[in-house]
C-alpha atoms as one frame of an Amber mdcrd trajectory, in Angstrom:
protein
   0.000   0.000   0.000   1.381   3.396  -0.967   0.947   6.500   1.101  -0.152
   9.613  -0.780   2.651  12.146  -1.131   1.320  15.638  -0.338   4.659  17.288
  -0.986   5.124  20.153  -3.404   6.909  17.804  -5.847   3.918  15.469  -5.898
   1.547  18.362  -6.588   3.797  19.658  -9.356   3.755  16.283 -11.135   0.090
  16.731 -12.043  -0.604  20.322 -11.133  -3.132  21.656  -8.675  -4.496  24.920
 -10.053  -6.508  25.575  -6.914  -3.374  25.655  -4.723  -1.957  29.162  -4.464
   1.676  28.054  -4.726   1.304  25.543  -7.563   3.567  26.289 -10.557   0.680
  25.444 -12.875  -0.716  28.907 -12.111   2.283  30.520 -13.781   1.719  28.402
 -16.896  -1.994  29.295 -16.797  -1.055  32.973 -16.646   1.227  32.663 -19.688
  -1.248  30.670 -21.778  -4.422  32.583 -20.928  -3.139  36.150 -20.804  -4.547
  38.411 -23.494  -1.240  38.426 -25.372  -0.501  34.745 -24.714  -3.765  33.657
 -26.325  -3.169  35.875 -29.337   0.430  34.681 -29.797  -0.669  31.044 -29.617
  -3.487  31.626 -32.114  -1.181  33.356 -34.602   1.622  30.817 -34.244  -0.862
  27.996 -34.823  -0.696  29.147 -38.450   3.059  28.497 -38.602   6.380  30.216
 -37.998   6.475  33.993 -37.540   9.152  36.586 -36.906   8.852  39.013 -33.996
   7.937  41.916 -36.279   5.229  39.797 -37.970   3.707  38.945 -34.596   3.772
  42.571 -33.459   2.142  43.718 -36.696  -0.610  41.087 -36.479  -1.394  41.664
 -32.791  -2.847  45.137 -32.665  -2.023  47.101 -29.515   0.799  44.962 -28.120
   4.005  46.764 -27.171   7.429  45.345 -27.987   8.051  44.858 -24.269   4.809
  42.921 -23.666   5.294  40.770 -26.755   8.871  39.955 -25.715   7.745  39.063
 -22.169   4.885  36.945 -23.514   7.159  35.049 -25.890   9.744  34.509 -23.121
   7.078  33.103 -20.799   5.688  30.753 -23.442   9.209  29.717 -24.451  10.116
  29.084 -20.812   7.096  26.788 -20.490   8.112  24.806 -23.582   5.212  26.021
 -25.735   7.152  28.230 -28.153  10.453  27.516 -29.854  12.717  30.481 -30.589
  15.248  30.020 -33.373  17.946  32.626 -33.933  19.422  32.483 -37.427  23.023
  33.618 -38.045  22.278  36.259 -40.665  22.728  40.016 -40.905  20.585  41.660
 -39.705  19.732  39.157 -36.924  16.721  37.015 -37.752  14.658  35.299 -35.030
  11.763  32.959 -35.749   9.082  31.672 -33.399   7.046  28.509 -33.804   4.928
  26.279 -31.600   6.252  23.123 -30.010   3.928  20.086 -29.849   2.720  21.291
 -26.415   2.200  24.740 -27.886   0.128  23.291 -30.716  -2.053  21.499 -28.194
  -2.497  24.657 -26.089  -3.161  26.760 -29.213  -5.956  24.418 -30.277  -7.604
  24.780 -26.879  -7.351  28.562 -26.568  -8.156  28.878 -30.265 -11.510  27.243
 -29.568 -12.174  29.818 -26.861 -11.131  32.670 -29.181 -13.463  31.318 -31.897
 -16.343  31.130 -29.415 -15.730  34.737 -28.320 -15.706  35.978 -31.913 -18.862
  34.002 -32.821 -20.720  35.115 -29.713 -19.521  38.731 -29.684 -22.647  40.217
 -31.346 -24.883  38.664 -28.669 -22.523  39.722 -25.883 -22.432  43.300 -27.172
 -26.232  43.353 -27.476 -26.519  42.047 -23.916 -24.116  44.711 -22.661 -26.039
  47.452 -24.434 -29.432  46.214 -23.193 -28.135  45.941 -19.623 -25.807  48.940
 -19.495 -27.718  50.667 -16.707 -28.070  47.541 -14.583 -24.395  46.693 -15.026
 -23.350  50.231 -14.028 -24.915  49.867 -10.555
């Protein structure tokens, strides 16, 4: 008979999102942040350079895009390839884990876009009630 291991290492093996100190929360933050979702959705279409990503993601600053890519790369979801050319050329693509995550958040993004007209109509119809 094995005794359950309640140590931090045991929790980290599977992840326990409801525990405040679980490292899965950091991954959740990277994947589900506004910029993380958009990066994953764009990279699901294939390799992109930093400037391509910035151009396609309206409103993201260079700093936020760099931080987002670093977080996703650190989690093993994005692969950064630096090519030895002049000027420097860096490409980003999804890893297999990144492809899996992109499919999941892509479904959420699709639902938001499909449902947006109803959501906006709801907001407009309930603007006064929501302001209280």
